[in-house]
LODOZA-292609 format. One record per atom (N, C-alpha, C, O): y negated, z negated, x negated. Coordinates in steps of 0.1 Angstrom, whole numbers, plus 5000, padded with zeros to 4 digits. Atoms other than C-alpha are relative to their C-alpha. Last residue first. Layout:
# residues N
YZX
...
END
This chain:
# residues 75
499449995012
496748714817
498849954991
498949944979
499450145000
495648664854
500149984983
499749874979
500950094997
493649004850
500249845000
499249764998
500850005008
496849144838
498649935000
498449854991
499650095013
498849014861
499250024987
499149934979
500150194998
496649114891
500549974989
499849924981
501850025003
496449494878
499949845000
499649774991
500149985015
500549494876
498349974994
497949924984
499550135008
500849364909
499750054987
499049964982
500650114994
498449614925
500549874992
499849784988
501049985007
500249904908
498749885002
497849874994
499450045020
503349784919
498750034993
498549964983
500150174999
501649764956
500449984986
500049904978
501150025001
500550164951
500049834999
499149774994
501149985017
503850234938
498749955002
498249904991
499350065010
505350074969
499350034988
498549964982
500350124998
503150264993
500349874991
499549784990
501350005005
503450584980
499449855001
498649794994
499950015015
507350554988
498750004990
498849994978
499550115005
506450415022
500250014984
500049924976
501350064997
504450755031
500449834989
499849804979
499850074990
507150975015
498749875003
498049834994
498850115000
506251204990
499749955015
499049995024
498549944995
504551564995
500949865000
502049875005
499149945008
500951424988
501150085008
501050135019
498549985001
499851135002
501150064995
502350024992
499749894994
496551064985
501650015005
502549984997
499649915005
496050694974
500250145011
500350135023
499849874992
494550414983
500250074991
499850064979
500049865007
494650044969
500250125010
500850105020
499849854994
493649734982
500250074990
499750054979
501149904996
493349324971
500650145005
501850145009
500149905013
496349144950
498950105006
498850215000
500050055014
496348814971
499550094992
498750054984
501150144999
495348905008
499949984984
498849984979
499650095003
497249265002
498949895001
497849924999
500850125002
496349585015
500949895001
501849885009
499050124997
497949935010
499049874998
498249864988
500450125007
496350245018
500649865001
501049815012
499250114998
497850595021
499249894996
498749894984
500150145010
495750875026
500249895006
499749845016
499250015012
496151205040
500049884991
500349884979
500649875006
495151135075
500950034986
502150004985
501549934993
494750785078
500150124997
499450164987
500049845005
498550605066
498950065011
499250065023
500249904989
498550245068
499850124992
499550144980
500649905000
500149975046
499750085011
500450075021
499649924990
500949595043
498950164996
497850174991
501349944995
501749405018
500150085012
501250125017
499949934989
504649205004
498650015002
497749934999
501449994999
505549074965
499950115016
500650215017
500249924984
508948914961
498650015000
497849914999
501150094991
509148744926
499950145008
499850265004
499650104989
512448814905
499249975011
499749915020
499650135005
510549014878
500749865010
500449755008
500149945016
509349264901
500249854992
499949754997
499750095006
510349284939
499950014982
500550094975
499750005012
508649514964
500749874992
500649764998
499650105010
507949515000
500750024988
501850084990
499449945013
506149705024
500349914987
499549844981
499550105013
505149625059
500450074986
500750194986
498750055001
503449865083
500249944989
499649964979
499750055013
499949895097
501549985000
502249935009
499050115002
499050105126
500449964986
500650054978
498449995006
496150345120
500649865000
500149774994
499450055014
493150285142
501550014997
502449995005
498850044998
492750465176
500049974983
500250074975
499450074988
489150525186
501449924997
501649825004
500850105002
488150635149
500249905011
500149785009
501150074991
490450875149
499849904998
500749824993
501349975006
492051045120
499050015012
498150085013
500950034990
495950925125
498950034994
498950024982
501250015005
499250995110
498850025007
498850105017
500749924993
502450905127
498750014989
498549904983
500950044995
505150765105
498650065003
498150124994
END
């Protein structure tokens, strides 16, 4: 995935999915420079540094964190 730092051309979102306890969750992630951001209408958004990992793997971890945060708030 290309990395963007330009305001004129915002980063394009890609879909990421995970399954937790038989429930599928889906969100969109973008990479802007060294930052990966995951956005979900239901769960919110979270960002992290890309580091040496794959953008998709980082996005899946962020989505998992959003799912766990949502479950804690709902409990």
